N, C-alpha and C positions, 0 to 999 in steps of 0.2 A: 345668201339665202340658201338653206339646206333643202334637200330633196322633199322632206315632209312638208316643210312650209310652202314649197313651190307648188305641190299636188294638192294642197289642202282645199283650194276653192273647187278644184274638180270633184274631190272626194265629197264635200259638201252637197254639191249638185246631185252626184250619183246617189247618195243615201237618200236624199229627198225623193228623187225619181223612183227609186226601188221601193220606197215606203209610200208613195203616193202623197207626200205631204207638201203643202205650201211653205214658203219662207216663214210665214207667221205661225203656222202649226209647229214647225220644227224649233222655232224661237221659243215657243211656249213650252215644249217638251224640255228644252235645254235651259230654261230660266233665264234667257236673254231677250233683247228687243228684236223685233223684226229688221230694224236698221242694221243690227249687229250681224245678223245672218246674212243680209243683202251685201254688207260690205265684205264680208269673209268670201262670199261667192264671186264678187267682182274683184278680189284680191287688193282691195283698197286698204284692209287692215288685216292683221294676223290676230288669232285668238291668243288670250293670256294662257299661261301653263294651266291655270285652273279650268278655264273654258275648254281647253284643248282636252284635258283629262275627262271633263264631263261629256264631251262629244265622244271620246274613245269609249267610256262606260256606256254610254247610250247605244252605240253601234254594237258593242259586245252583247248587250241585253236583247237588242232586236235580233242579232245573229243567233243567239241561244234560242230565241223563240221561232226561229226559222223564217223570220221576216226579212232578213237581210243577208245577202250572200257576202263572203269576204273577198277582198280583191286581191 
C-alpha cells in the first residue's frame, strides 16, 4: 500500500471536517454513494483511479475558492 492510499481515509475525513460536510453531502458532491465515502473513511475500500481524480479535482476547486486548505 503506497503512502497516498494509506493516508486517503484521513484525507477524506479532514476534507469533510474543513468543509463542514456529512458523508452523504460529500458523496453527493463527488457523485458516489454514501456507503462509498463511508468505506473510504474506514479504510475498507480504496477509490478507483477515476474516483481519486474526482476527489482531487473537488479538493482543488474548494481550495481555489478558499474553502479548503492544502495539507
